[in-house]
Steps between C-alpha positions, in 0.01 A plus 500: 500500500706778341725711728307827489178323606682328788654826611159660502371225722796546738440872511128460583562225753769699686284813481211313668730350765644836602181703461268261688758359742660829604165675458352280770767629734495864393122545464333236712720359777468793737167639393275568805238233560595313178868439561598161359826470700802280424279202424306690239809634331661155495187354345485784244847424372424135472182572315677721247728214397217246510275709274767600251645147482167379361442814290830540314718220633435293191642784291824586674548237771373741765828616654406864598831509695862534390602249763264244353636557152863472617425197720337317208797586281730357773283182499553469123135571433512838336683639199799725580410741223159571651618576853577867454186581297287331767674688781455834321130432442448405857685802644312738265171343601585544867598863455184579307289329763671700780440821305127429461478396868678820606259713293201334666639509854599866471141588414411465870523826699792499743655182359879464547719277292679340795647157421251450214516119550873502423742247651774576749741377769621659828298809572290440185408148598143484640637306801848679499681181399868518410650494156626146554159373619327664201755360257457145617122537518480613134740224383312221680152629404590540134673160499183328612282707273700377201511150648116503506474640151740252345358202686135573421569561129721191452413185316301279731334787693120539480430668166315827508521566876842661534360849548327397827811386698708780349242762607462343845876473528541871440227568762688292756825675416336834569351380829848411618714782363285820490620591850865443399539667154143586399557201264666533163607164343456705185743769385242660266243525782768671711614742230159658419408611852858601592513752217206681661598448862839639404801584719606220731272244334681553170834469680394159640360372170821307421416237768163430346665424173794313633327271753212382282737426210727299725209296639358450153829374351553264790153351450549474128833317538345260750214436257749389234582206722175442677254513210746419219490631147186305408300707743450776246278783617146437370433870441827559314417708193 
């Protein structure tokens, strides 16, 4: 596929991830009588990846996440020249999704922006976890997210089923880490809501770029040894 078409797929996939995933938290998690809670939000994020993996994954590889793009590059499974265009498309998609979500949410009388599903540590952590705890959480969770992605899309893995363990893996990651960081493992997902939450959330955004990228690179480097070069990503454009 040509690059513009792949970038369009990444934009739409990331838009859906942020809009539906964060939207489940902003619009539905605390709604009286219909609140879906942490479990519902975790499932929503997993479903966004699952649905888009099968919808546009064959076009772009279905990254929807700068950490995934960088991790696949570290694993030797993605072109260096495409990394920045992919990341830009993902971040723009996330910002646009957050803008649409903000417009919808603000249409409710008395609604306040609050955290707007943004990520945070210390006082901005849902469970008030320290910076160190949040840093390690995001590194470990992103590491295993990339580990799942690379493993399930490697030669020898069941063909055509990668979207299922990847989606369920992201659900599990959210179930564990929502209380700690509100779960990022995705710098684009963190950037969109932080721009609208503003203030302290923007000041803490650095961690939700740094930690996922570290975890992704570590997973990618391990994959070079564990899966070897012949394990080329099946959805590689």
